[in-house]
C-alpha positions as CSV (number, residue, x, y, z in Angstrom):
1,X,52.4,-4.0,-35.8
2,X,51.6,-1.1,-38.3
3,X,48.0,-2.6,-38.9
4,X,47.3,-2.3,-35.3
5,X,48.6,1.4,-35.3
6,X,46.6,2.3,-38.0
7,X,43.4,0.9,-36.7
8,X,44.1,2.3,-32.9
9,X,43.9,5.9,-34.8
10,X,40.3,5.0,-36.1
11,X,37.5,7.0,-34.9
12,X,35.5,3.6,-33.7
13,X,38.7,2.4,-31.9
14,X,37.8,4.0,-28.4
15,X,34.3,2.4,-28.5
16,X,35.6,-0.7,-29.6
17,X,37.7,-0.9,-26.5
18,X,35.1,0.3,-24.1
19,X,32.6,-2.4,-25.3
20,X,35.3,-4.9,-25.1
21,X,35.9,-3.9,-21.6
22,X,32.3,-4.1,-20.7
23,X,32.2,-7.8,-22.1
24,X,35.2,-8.8,-20.2
25,X,33.8,-7.4,-16.8
26,X,30.6,-8.9,-17.4
27,X,32.0,-12.3,-18.1
28,X,34.5,-11.8,-15.0
29,X,31.3,-11.1,-12.9
30,X,29.4,-13.8,-14.0
31,X,32.2,-16.3,-13.3
32,X,32.5,-15.0,-9.8
33,X,28.9,-14.9,-8.8
34,X,27.3,-17.2,-11.4
35,X,27.6,-20.3,-9.1
36,X,24.6,-21.3,-7.1
37,X,24.7,-21.1,-3.3
38,X,24.9,-24.1,-1.4
39,X,21.5,-24.1,-0.3
40,X,20.1,-23.3,-3.9
41,X,22.3,-26.3,-5.5
42,X,21.4,-28.9,-2.8
43,X,17.6,-28.9,-4.1
44,X,16.9,-30.6,-7.4
45,X,15.7,-28.6,-10.1
46,X,11.9,-28.3,-10.3
47,X,10.1,-29.4,-13.3
48,X,7.5,-27.4,-15.1
49,X,4.7,-29.7,-14.1
50,X,5.5,-29.3,-10.4
51,X,5.6,-25.6,-10.7
52,X,2.1,-25.9,-12.7
53,X,0.8,-27.9,-9.9
54,X,1.9,-25.4,-7.3
55,X,0.3,-22.5,-9.3
56,X,-2.9,-24.3,-9.2
57,X,-2.5,-24.8,-5.3
58,X,-1.5,-21.2,-4.9
59,X,-4.4,-19.7,-6.8
60,X,-7.0,-21.8,-4.6
61,X,-5.2,-21.4,-1.1
62,X,-3.0,-18.5,-0.8
63,X,-3.9,-16.1,-3.4
64,X,-6.4,-14.4,-1.3
65,X,-3.8,-13.1,0.9
66,X,-0.5,-13.2,-1.4
67,X,-2.0,-12.3,-4.4
68,X,-2.3,-14.3,-7.6
69,X,1.0,-13.8,-8.6
70,X,2.6,-13.7,-5.0
71,X,3.0,-9.8,-5.1
72,X,1.4,-9.6,-1.7
73,X,-2.1,-8.0,-0.6
74,X,-1.8,-4.9,1.7
75,X,-3.3,-5.6,5.2
76,X,-3.7,-9.5,4.2
77,X,-0.3,-10.7,3.2
78,X,3.1,-10.0,2.4
79,X,4.8,-10.5,-1.1
80,X,6.5,-13.9,-1.7
81,X,8.9,-12.9,-4.5
82,X,12.3,-13.9,-3.8
83,X,11.5,-15.6,-0.4
84,X,12.4,-19.0,-1.9
85,X,11.4,-22.5,-1.6
86,X,12.9,-22.9,2.0
87,X,10.6,-20.3,3.4
88,X,7.5,-21.9,2.1
89,X,8.6,-25.5,2.9
90,X,9.0,-24.4,6.4
91,X,5.7,-22.5,6.7
92,X,3.8,-25.0,5.2
93,X,5.2,-28.2,6.4
94,X,4.6,-27.0,10.1
95,X,1.2,-26.0,9.5
96,X,1.6,-22.6,9.9
97,X,0.3,-21.8,6.5
98,X,-2.4,-21.6,5.1
99,X,-3.2,-19.2,7.9
100,X,-6.9,-19.0,9.3
101,X,-6.2,-15.7,10.9
102,X,-4.4,-13.0,9.1
103,X,-1.9,-10.7,11.0
104,X,-1.5,-13.2,13.8
105,X,1.5,-15.3,14.9
106,X,0.7,-18.9,13.9
107,X,1.4,-21.5,16.2
108,X,2.6,-25.1,15.0
109,X,-0.1,-27.4,13.8
110,X,-0.6,-30.6,11.4
111,X,0.1,-29.6,7.9
112,X,-2.6,-28.9,5.5
113,X,-0.9,-30.1,2.6
114,X,1.2,-33.5,1.5
115,X,4.7,-33.3,1.1
116,X,4.5,-33.5,-2.5
117,X,2.1,-30.8,-2.5
118,X,4.2,-28.8,-0.4
119,X,7.2,-29.1,-2.6
120,X,5.1,-28.0,-5.5
121,X,3.9,-24.7,-3.8
122,X,7.5,-24.2,-3.1
123,X,8.6,-24.9,-6.8
124,X,6.2,-22.2,-7.8
125,X,6.9,-19.5,-5.4
126,X,10.9,-20.1,-6.3
127,X,10.0,-19.8,-9.8
128,X,8.7,-16.1,-8.9
129,X,12.1,-14.9,-8.0
130,X,14.5,-17.3,-6.6
131,X,15.4,-17.4,-3.0
132,X,17.0,-20.1,-0.7
133,X,16.0,-23.6,-1.7
134,X,15.1,-26.7,0.3
135,X,18.1,-28.3,1.9
136,X,19.0,-31.8,0.8
137,X,19.4,-34.8,3.2
138,X,23.2,-34.2,3.1
139,X,22.9,-30.5,4.3
140,X,20.9,-31.5,7.3
141,X,22.7,-34.8,8.1
142,X,24.4,-34.7,11.5
143,X,26.8,-37.5,10.7
144,X,30.2,-36.4,11.9
145,X,28.8,-33.1,13.3
146,X,30.4,-31.4,16.2
147,X,28.2,-31.5,19.1
148,X,30.0,-29.4,21.5
149,X,30.3,-26.6,18.8
150,X,26.8,-27.0,18.0
151,X,25.9,-26.5,21.9
152,X,28.0,-23.3,22.0
153,X,26.5,-21.7,18.7
154,X,23.0,-22.5,20.0
155,X,23.5,-21.0,23.6
156,X,25.0,-18.0,22.0
157,X,22.4,-17.2,19.5
158,X,19.2,-19.3,20.3
159,X,18.8,-20.0,23.9
160,X,17.7,-16.5,24.8
161,X,14.3,-17.3,22.9
162,X,14.1,-21.0,22.7
163,X,15.8,-21.7,26.1
164,X,19.1,-23.6,26.3
165,X,16.9,-27.2,25.8
166,X,14.8,-26.0,22.7
167,X,11.7,-25.7,25.1
168,X,10.7,-22.5,23.7
169,X,9.5,-19.2,25.6
170,X,7.5,-16.0,25.6
171,X,8.9,-13.0,24.0
172,X,8.0,-9.2,24.2
173,X,4.7,-7.7,22.2
174,X,3.0,-11.0,22.8
175,X,5.1,-13.2,20.6
176,X,6.8,-16.4,21.4
177,X,9.5,-18.7,20.5
178,X,8.1,-22.0,19.7
179,X,9.6,-25.3,21.1
180,X,11.7,-27.4,19.0
181,X,10.6,-30.7,20.3
182,X,8.7,-31.5,16.9
183,X,11.0,-29.7,14.5
184,X,12.5,-31.9,11.9
185,X,16.3,-31.2,10.7
186,X,15.1,-29.8,7.6
187,X,12.8,-27.5,9.3
188,X,15.3,-26.2,11.9
189,X,18.2,-25.9,8.7
190,X,15.2,-23.6,7.1
191,X,14.3,-21.5,10.1
192,X,17.9,-20.7,10.3
193,X,18.4,-20.0,6.7
194,X,15.0,-18.1,6.3
195,X,14.1,-16.3,9.6
196,X,10.3,-16.9,10.1
197,X,8.2,-14.8,12.4
198,X,10.5,-12.9,14.9
199,X,13.5,-14.9,14.4
200,X,16.5,-13.3,12.6
201,X,18.0,-14.9,9.6
202,X,21.4,-16.6,9.9
203,X,22.8,-16.7,6.5
204,X,25.6,-19.1,5.6
205,X,28.0,-16.1,6.3
206,X,27.0,-15.8,9.8
207,X,26.6,-19.4,10.4
208,X,28.1,-21.8,8.1
209,X,26.3,-24.9,6.7
210,X,28.6,-27.0,8.8
211,X,27.8,-25.0,11.9
212,X,24.1,-25.3,11.2
213,X,24.5,-29.2,11.0
214,X,26.3,-28.8,14.2
215,X,23.2,-27.0,15.7
216,X,20.8,-29.5,14.5
217,X,22.9,-32.2,16.1
218,X,22.9,-30.4,19.5
219,X,19.2,-30.0,19.3
220,X,18.1,-33.4,18.3
221,X,20.4,-34.8,20.9
222,X,19.3,-32.7,23.8
223,X,15.4,-33.4,23.4
224,X,16.0,-37.0,23.2
225,X,17.9,-37.4,26.4
226,X,15.9,-38.9,29.1
227,X,15.0,-37.1,32.5
228,X,16.7,-38.9,35.3
229,X,14.9,-36.8,38.0
230,X,11.5,-38.0,37.0
231,X,9.5,-34.5,36.0
232,X,11.2,-32.4,33.5
233,X,9.1,-29.3,34.5
234,X,9.4,-28.2,30.9
235,X,13.2,-28.3,30.9
236,X,13.4,-24.7,31.7
237,X,16.2,-24.8,33.7
238,X,17.1,-24.4,37.6
239,X,15.2,-21.3,38.3
240,X,12.0,-23.2,37.6
241,X,13.3,-26.3,39.7
242,X,14.3,-24.2,42.4
243,X,10.9,-22.2,42.5
244,X,9.3,-25.7,42.8
245,X,11.4,-27.1,45.4
246,X,11.2,-23.7,47.5
247,X,7.3,-23.6,47.3
248,X,7.1,-27.3,48.0
249,X,9.2,-27.0,50.9
250,X,7.4,-24.0,52.3
251,X,3.8,-26.0,51.9
252,X,5.4,-29.0,53.6
253,X,6.5,-26.8,56.6
254,X,3.1,-25.0,56.8
255,X,1.4,-28.4,56.9
256,X,3.8,-29.7,59.6
257,X,3.4,-26.5,61.7
258,X,-0.5,-26.8,61.4
259,X,-0.2,-30.6,62.2
260,X,1.8,-30.1,65.3
261,X,-0.6,-27.3,66.6
262,X,-3.4,-29.6,66.4
263,X,-1.6,-32.4,68.2
264,X,-0.9,-29.8,71.1
265,X,-4.6,-28.9,71.0
266,X,-5.7,-32.2,71.5
267,X,-3.4,-33.0,74.4
């Protein structure tokens, strides 16, 4: 132990201890945070060929608004650095992007790119700064999902905008919550993960991946249920149904009163 004591008194011993402490702290931090998130680990790694294809598509169709390197263009489009592949896949697969009008809230329309082109664009944007990855088939699978819990989560967090059946509705400032009738399970998961337009982000710490699958199970189940009463009236709820019944009843009473009055005049 005498050699340790001798070296401990060396002038450089303090620096060595500090350096060792920094190395240990760095390795510990990397061990704790270096594991990819479930959303990032689910998507297969993108190869360089796919990224190059996405770069070419981006330069032709997206760079005008978002910048050649995704840095954004003031007054045209935001920066895409760090938004992740999931956000790109959602916006492009739902036809919202590429946008024909800048600064406007884009409705859903047929996609402009194929699935492989969309994934190439997503891979290129992800290479600019990471972000949530496209969820895998296992992540969006509703096998074994808790439908009742999904309904509870949806009514608590989503029904205020999308209606309890996912029919959508108007919001303030001219915005709207789109209907979920055409959204795929992947798109529903991506929307919760990235928060497009006026929608808030529901990170995995807020709504866990298992709970996201429960919500997807509820949405896909409700929209596939039949309408035993005939007309669905948009599935907006009892207020609309009651209003239609009230107006229809009033109209029937008015016509009945007119008919009775006309009969008495003939007599």
